N, C-alpha and C positions, 0 to 999 in steps of 0.2 A: 507494498502499501505504496504511494506518495505522500513527504507529506504538503500538507499547504500552502501557495507560498510568499511572505511574508505579506504582502498584500492583502491574501483574500485574510489569513490570520488576522489581520488591524481591522477590516470589514467585519468575520463573522466574529471576532469580542466588541465590534461599535455597534452592532445590533443586536447581538448578546443582552449586555448590560444598556439597549434601549437609547443608545447616545445620535443623535444628528450627525452628520459630519464638522456641523455652523457647533453642536454639541463641548467635541473635542479639540477643536480650535482651538476655540475658546479655553478650553483646559489643560493645554499643550502649549500655547502663547503662537501658536499657527495660524496659514489663513485657510478658508475652508479648499481651499483652492493646490492648500500643497494638500491635505490630510488628503483631497481626490484623489492626485497626481502622485501619491505612495499603496494608494489602494488598487488601484487603475494603469499607474508602464512600471516595462520589467524590461530594467530589472534598475530598483528604486534607487535612488539616494542620499540619504535621510542623513543628517549630520547626528556623529555621537549623542549632543546636546537634543536636540527632538526626537530620536529613537529612546532616551532616557525616560525621559517627559511626557512618551508617548504606551513606554510601558506602564509608568507611575498610575497612567488614569487606566489603562483596562486592567491591571488591576497582576503582569505579570513583568517577567523576566524579560530583560536585551534579549540573549543569546534564547530566548524560547519566539521569539520573532521574526533574531533572522536565522534562525534553526542550528543554531552551536549545540543544542541540549536533544538527543532524542528522548524527550518527556512529553506524557500525557501537559494537559492542559491542563490539571486540577495537581500536578505536580509544578507546575507553573507557575497556578494561584496561592500553592501552597509558599512555596517560598519567594515573591512578594510579600506578601503575610507577615513572613519571621522577617524579615530586615523587615518591616513596619513598626511589627512588636517587639525588635529589638532595639526602637528609639523611645518606648513607650514611658514613664516614667515608673515606678517600682511599682507605684499605691498599685499606675492602671493594668502593670502584667500580673499583678496574682487578681484582680478579680478576675480579669479572663481568664489566669487557670483556677479559680472556683470555679466559673461559669462553664468550666469546660468539665469540669468533670461533675458539674450534676448534668450537663444534657450528656456526660458517657455511664451519669448512670454508679459511677464509683463513687463510695463516699471514703472521708479523706480517716 
């Protein structure tokens, strides 16, 4: 099975999140036409800064977007979440851990 192209990944993630081209452009400091070009031109040529902003907005890693990782979308989302989690204050991380235990059915 072939992996989706860079542009297809962006479009699929954007539409799954319910974002328009305009909304993703705004979130990433880009223009609507730039996002459209990334989704539709082959091969796209995004800057590292724009690529990072798009990955953050879509909740995945840059490696996932450019195809360096042979992982599922869920794995890429988990890695992106963990990066955000790692930057959170200690008390927030403790709350998230407690919530995860409750959701997972584990008791302390």
